[in-house]
N, C-alpha and C positions, 0 to 999 in steps of 0.2 A: 691668242688662240693656239691650239696645237697644230703643228704643221702636218700636211698630208704625207710628208716624207716619213713621219713617225707612225701615223695612224694606219696607213695601208699595210706596211709590213707587220704591224702588231695584230691587225685583224686577220691577215693571212696566216700568221703563226697560230692564233687562237682557233681558226678554222681547221687547220691541220691537226691540232691537238684534239679538237672535238671529234673529227672524223676518226682519228686513231682510237679514241676511247669508245666510240660507238662500235667500230669494227671489232675491237677486242672484246667488248661485251657480247656481241652476237656470236663470235667464235667461241667464247667461254660457254655460252648457253648451249650451243650445238654439241660441244664436247661433253658437257655435263649430262645431256640427254643420252648421248651414245654410251658414256661410261655407266650410267644407271641401267640401261638396257643390257649391256654386257654383264654387269654385276648380277642382275636378276637371272639371266640365262646360266651363268656360272654357278649360282646358288642352286638352281633347279637341277643341274647336272650333278653337282656335289651330293644333293639329296638322293638322286637316283643311284649314285655309286654307293652311298652308305646303306641304302635299302638293299641293294644287290648283295653287298658283303654280309649284312645282318641276316638276310634270309638264306645265305649259303647257296646262292644260285650259281650254276656252273658258268665257266667262261663262254663267251667273251663278255666283258663288262659293257654297260650301256654306252652307246656312242655319244659324243658331245653334240649339243644342239647345233643346227645349221647356222653358219655365220659367226660362231663364237670366236674363232681364231683368225678371222679375216682382217 
């Protein structure tokens, strides 16, 4: 039989690795959601700037969306 001296540290190591992978996956999901939101706001602002220039509107250009550069 496998000794408890080997099994307990092995299970502890596997538990730590599992927790690290789950935590990394959650963090990645949160960051991807934030990056997508920022990308959509940046695209919208870019579209406003292009339209502003194309129409020959006077200064000032449109302001960036709230929270874009936070």
